[in-house]
N, C-alpha and C positions, 0 to 999 in steps of 0.2 A: 503494500500500500504506500510505499514511499514515492512512487511515480504516479501522480494524480492522473495524468493523461492515460497511462497504461491501465490504471484501475478503472477509469470511466470506460475506456474502450473494451475492457474485459466484460463489463456489465452487459454490453449489447449482445453478447453471445449466450447469456444465461436464459434458461427456461423460467417460467413464472415460479415454479416450485423452488428452483435453486436460488433465485433472487429473494424470494420471500424468506426462505430458511436463513440465508446469510444476513438479511435485514434483521431478523429476530436476534441473531448472534451479536450483530453490531449494537443494537439497542441495549441488549443485556450488558455488553462490555461498557457502554457509555454510562449505564445506570450504576455499575460498580465503581466507576471512576477510573479513567485512564491515568497512567503515571505522569504524563506531561500534557501541557496545553497543546503542543504540536500534534501529539498522538490523538488527543480528543478532536481536534479540528479535522485530522485525516479521517477519523471514524465518522464524524458528522458528514463530511463530503461524500464518503462512500455510501453512507446511509441514504443521503439525498439521491444519489445516482441509482441505488437499488430501488428506492421507493418510486422513482420515475419509471424505471423498467417495469415494475409490477403494474403501475398505472397504465402503461402502454399495452401490456398484455391484456388487462381487464377491459380497456376501451376496445381493443381488437375483438375480444370475445363478445362484447356487447354489440358491436357492429355486425358480427356474424349471426348472432341470434336475431337481431332486428331484420336482417336480410332474409333469414329463413322464415321468420314469422310473416314478413311481407309476401314472400313467395307463396306461402300456404294460403294467405288471405286472398291472393289473386287467383287462386284455384290451381296453382302449380303442383299441388299435392292432392290429387283427387283419388286416393286409394280407398276411401271409405265405401265407395260404390262397387268395388271389385268383389267378385265372389258371391254376389247376391242373386 
């Protein structure tokens, strides 16, 4: 976590679950108190990047659900009449 650009770049490759789990660890470490102010700031920055990654995943999931719902409402999924 010493290279902030490397840490932020690394976040972009994380799955939602990986980002969430690491964010939980970062928050726990911040709550326990980091040994130095510099380390606290690095953790905070990493946490912000992880939270943004989680939000990106959640917004993407929401868009996919809305698209699926819209498709169903337009009649794109008309399987209820099959087999009757």
